[in-house]
C-alpha positions, 0 to 999 in steps of 0.5 A: 507505539502509535507515535512510532507508527505515525512517524513511519507512515509519514516517512513512507509517504515522503519516500513514496512521493519522492520516488514517484517524482523521479524520472525512472519508471522503475522508481515510479513503481517502487513509489507506488508500492511504498504509497500503498504500504503507507496507506495500509499502515495508516488505516491500521494505525487509525483503527487503533492498536489493540491486542484483544481477542478476535471478534467472535461472539460465544454461543448464547451471548448477543455481544462479545464478553470482552474487548475485541479487535476491530475486524473492519480495518483488517478486512480493508487492509487485506483487500488493499494488499490484494489490489496492490499486488494486482496493480504491481503485477500490471505495472511490472508487465507494462514496464517490461513492454515499454522497455522492450519498445523504447529500450530505456526507462527514462520518462523523457525518452519515452515521451520522445517516442510519441511523435 
């Protein structure tokens, strides 16, 4: 399972880099979304895949009685998802405004409007 997830992380990173290098600004944003998802999956895979109990300590014990899942990776990924959603919302608004001004989503045409 870990090998499959590692392969999926590689495919997502490759697709994200490909989309970011395109000239369309919409494809750039799609590449950023793929890049954030690939990073989340990488953190999740690197933390280890365990289907154990939640990280709760029963009353009266100083440590969990059995193996537990690592909550740090889950908290990092949850935070990254929220930040990624905020960046995506900002990028969509920025694209909409740029399209209203330039009437094109090509980066080269947007660069011509600088002068």
